N, C-alpha and C positions, 0 to 999 in steps of 0.2 A: 191332578188329572185322574179320572176314573180309568181303571184297567181296561174296561170294555172299549174305550175310545182308542186306545193304543193297540189292543189285540181284538179287533172286531170279529175275527173269524174263530175265536176261542170261546165257545159257549160257557166254559167254566167261569169266565170273568163276569158274566151277566149277574147282576144282583149283588156283587161285592161292594159293600159300602163302608168297610172298616179297614181297607187298605187303599193306598193311593200312590200315584207316580208323581215325582218332581221332574218335569220335562219328560224325556224318553228314557232316561238312563238310571234313575234312582227310584227304587221300590221301597216304600215305607209300610211296615206292618206293626202298628202300635197295639199295645195291650189295653184296650178300652174298658175291659171288664174289671181290671184290677182296681179301678177307682171306686167301684161299687163294693162296699164292705160285705154285703150279703152274698155276693157272687165272686168274691176275690179269687183269682187264679194266677199262677205263675207261668202259664203257657198261652200262646195265641195260635189259633187254628188259621193258618195262612195259605194262600195259593201262590205258587211260584210258576209263572207262565213259562211255556215252552221256549227256552232260549238258553244262552250261557249266562250264568249269574255268579257273582262273587259276594261273599259276606263282607260287610263293612263294619269296623275298620280293619279286620284281620286280613282281608284279601284272599281268603281261602275259597276255592271254587266249590260251588254247590254241585253235589254229585247227581241229584235227581231234579227234574223240572217237569212241568206239565201236570203236577199233582198238588193236592192239599196236604199239608204237613203241619205237625205241631212244633212250634218254635219256642225255645226257652225264653221267657219274657217276665222276669221279675219287675217290680215297679220302677226300678232305676234304669231299666234297659229298654231301648226302642230298637227293634229289628230293622236294619237297613241293608238292602242288597243293591249292588251295582251291576248293570247290564253289560254284557260283553259287546265290544264294538264301539265303545265310547271312551273319550279322554276327558277327564274332569279336572280342571284347574282349581287348586285350593291355595290358601295362604296361611302361613304360620300365624296363629293368633297373637294379638298384643293385649295390653292391659285395657285398651279402649279402641274404638274404631279408628281414630286419628292415628294412634301409634301403630295399630295393626296394619294400616295401609302402607307403612314403610317396610314391612317385613317381606322376606323372600317368599317365593311361590313353590308349590309342590304340584307335580303332574301325576295324577292317578290314571294309569293306562290299563284299561280292562280289555283284554284281547277277545275278539270274536272266535268262533270255531275255526275260521279260516286264518286267524292270526293277524287280523287287521283291526284298526280303530281310528276314530277321528273325533275332533272336538274344536272348540274355539273359545276365545276370550275377548270380551269388550271391556275397556277400562278408560274411565274419565275421572273427573274430580269428585264425582258422586253428588254434586249439588246443582250444577248448571243444567238448564233445560234446553240449551241450544248447542250442546257440544257436537252434535252431528252436523248441524248447519255450519258451524264455525270450524268443523274438522279438528277440534281440540280433544282428540281421543286416540287411544291405541287399539288396534284390532289384530289379533293373532289367530292363525289357523294351525291346528296340530294334526298330523297324520302319521299313522303307523302302517308300514308296508314292508314285508320281507325283512323283519328284524331290524328295521331302521325307523326311528322316530324323528320326524322333521318338524321344526318349528318355523313357520312362515310368518314373518312380520309384515303384515299387509299395510297397515297405517301406523305411523309412529310419531304423531304430532304432540302427544301429551308427555311432557318431560319432568313433571313435578313428582313423580313416583319412581323409585328405583325398581324397575321391572327385572328383578333378578330371580333366576330359577336356581333353587338350591337342591331339590330332591326330585327324582323320578322313580316311581314304583310301577313296575310292569307286572301284571297279573296273568297267570295262565301259561307260563313258559314251561313246557313239559320236558325239555331237554337241557342238559347241563350247560350252563353258560361258561365259556372258556375265556372270553376277552370282551372288552368294551372299548369303543373309541368315541371321542367327542370332537366333532369337526375334523374327522380323519386322523386324530392324534390318539395314541394309546392312553387309556385312562384306567388307573388302578384302584380307585376308591369305589369299589362296588362289592356287593355281596349277593349270593344266590342261595335261596332256601329250596333245596330239592324236594323236601316233603310237601311244602306249601306251594311250590312252583312260582316263586316270586323273586324277581330281580329288583334290587334297590341300588340306584346310582346316586351317591351322596356327595355333598361338598362341592357342588358344581360351580356355584357363584357365577352363573352365566348371565350376562347382560342380554336380555332378549331383544333389546332395541339396537344392538350393535351391528347386526347383519340382517339382510333380508331373509336369509335362510340358514338355519343351523341344524346339525344332525347329531343324534346320539344313536349309535349302532352297536350291535353285539353279535358274536358268533357263538354257535352251540355245537355240541358233539353231533355226529351224524346219526348215531343210534340213540 
C-alpha cells in the first residue's frame, strides 16, 4: 500500500514510491539503489510518518517521526518498522510450510502512545476455498488495554493445527515491569529490558482454543 493512502493528510507521503506499507502496521523501506552497481549505497533515504514506530526485529522505539531520515541499509538488510497500536501474530518458522504450521505462535504487541493495541488472526487449512462458508476456521481478536493483553477466541472450528502461543513481546513499556500474570495466576518466566522498553513473556505454551478469553497482564512501578 502506498503511504499516501494510509496518511492522506501528510503531504510528505505524496510521491513516495520506494517505500510501502503491508496493511496498516508494517512499513518497509528497501534499498533499491544498492542493486545498481553504478549507484550502490548502504543507506536509504526514508520517510517515517508521524506516529509511534518500532524497529523490526529489535523492537526499539523510533525516537523521531514525521521526517525523512537516512537508514542503514546494506544489501543484506531491509528496513522494517512496526506501527504502534497494532498486534501482529507471527509463527516460529519450520523447515517447510507444512512443518511450520505446527509450530507455536508469537504475538508482537506494539503499543500506541496511549498504551493500547489491537489485532486479529484468521487461520484455516490454507487450501480450502470454502472454509468461511463451512466455518472450518479459527478467528482470534487481540486487544491491549491498561497493561492487559486479552486473547479472544471468536471462532474455534478448525482443530488440525495446535494453536499454541509461546512468546509475547510487548514494545514501548516505559516503566519497570514488576510482575506478570497469565489468566490471573502469577507467571515468573518473563524478562524486561529497561533500555529498550521491551517486555518478553516466554514459555507460555498457551492453547488459544482452550477458552473464549485469556489474559496476560503485568504491573509496573508507579514512577
